[in-house]
N, C-alpha and C positions, 0 to 999 in steps of 0.2 A: 660815901663815894658811890659814884654811878657805875654800873657794869658797862662797858662798851659792848653793843650789839654788832656783829659782823654778818651781814647777810651774805648768802651763798649766791655767786652770780647765776644767773638763769642757764639751764642747761641747754634750751632750744630758744634762741632769741635772734632777732635781727642783727645786723653787724655793729651799729652803733651803740644798741643795749648791751651787746656783750662788751666792746671796747670799756664803755663807761662804766659797768658794772665791775669788770675786773679791776679797773683804775681805782674804783672806790674802795674795792675789796682790799688793795694793797694799801691805800690810804688810811684806811681803819686798821690793817694791821699794825702800821707804825705808832697808832694811837694807842693800840692796845699793849705795845710793847713798853710805853711809858707810863701806862696807868699805875697808880698807887703809889710813884716814887716820888720822893721829895727831891728838892733844888741839888742838895749835896749828892745824894745816890745817883741823880740823872748826870751830874758831872764827873763821876768815877770814870777815869780812862780805861781803855780796853787792857791792853798789854804794853808795857813800857818796853819800846821807847814811844810808841804811838799815842797820841793824846787825844785819839776818836772817843767821842762819848754821844750818850743819847741826845742830849740837849744840843750837840753839836751836829747831830745827824738831824734833827728836826730842823735846826737853823738851815742846814744845807738844803733840805728839801724846800724849804720856801722860798730860797733862792731860785732852786730849779723850777718850781712852779710859776714864779716871776718870770724867769728867763724865757722859757718855752711858751707861755700863753698869754704873757704880756707883751714882753720884747719881741719875739720871734713871731707869734702868730696874730698879733693885734698892733704890732708895730709901735707901741708906746715907747716914750723913752722913760723908761722906769730905772732909776739908778740901783744899784746893789743896794741890799737893805743892811748887812752886817759890816760892809766895809764899802762906805760910799766913795772912797778915792779909786776902788779898783775897776779896771777896765771891764765896762758892762759886757764887752764883747770876748772877754776872757773867760776861762773855767769858772765854774759855779763855786763860790767861795760858802761862808757859813759855819764851816767845822770848827773853827777857832772861837773859845769863849771869851767874851769880853768880862772885864771886872764887873761883877753884880749881875751877871747873866743869868735869867731863871728858866726853868722848864715852862713854868706857866706862861711867861713872854713868850718864848719860842713857840710854844702852842697856838698862842692867840694869834701871834703874826702867820704862822703856817695857815691854820684855819681861814685868815683873811684872805691870804693869797689864793687857796682853794675857792674861795667864794668867788674871786675876781674869776678865776679861770672859768669856773662854770657860767659866770655872765658872758665872758668873751665868746664860749662855743655854743651857748644855747641854741641860738638860731642860725647856726652855719653849717654847712654841709661838711661832711668828711672830705670832700674833694676842694673844698675851699683852701687856699694856700696862705702863708706868710713866707716871710725870707729869711733863709739860714745860708751863709757862707756863699752871699750873691747866689743863691738859687731858690727857686720855689720849694716850698716843702709843705704837704698836706696836712691836714688836721688828723688825718687817718694816720698817718706816719708818726706825728707827734704822740697821739694816744699809744700807740705801740711803742714807742721810745720811752714813755713816761712809766707803762706798765714795767718795761725791762728795768728802769731806773729804780722804781720802788722794790722790784722783787729781789734784786742786787743788794740793795741797802738792806732791806727788810731782814736778809740773811745775817748781815753785820750787826743788826739792831736784836736778832735771836742771841748771837754769841755775847753781846753787851750785857743784855739783861741777865743771862745765865751766870755772867761773871759777878754781877752786882748782888744778886739775892737767889740764883739757882732757879729762878723760874723759867720754864721751858714749854714748849708745845703749843703756842698760841700763834 
């Protein structure tokens, strides 16, 4: 098993480097929370009656990446991944596990969405905009929102992982 390395964001960098580094820091944190788990453990629910799982959280973050970087920022007509019948303008889903869902597949889908996000942002300015709720939304705003989204859900991932096997502190 490879150990995931999580680089510290630079302490004194330009705005874009700072935003992208913190987003990658939080993406890596989620991957680290899943490291070493098999499909059964990653599907363990948090605390009844919640069905919240690490696999579901990774699936959700794939949906979030797709929504903000592909639909909102790039204007793609990308359907939801885990519930193709869901309203693409509705809340990001992915939390529910389909029969046979695996952590490995969820991670692969999530990594693919991150790669697409990076492609869409590579040559764009922080002031470039997409459309959200019939308003312009800047890439800068999307980056800040994504950092917040990951930070919040990484707190959930901390608790899930501790419940699964006692691992803390990542």
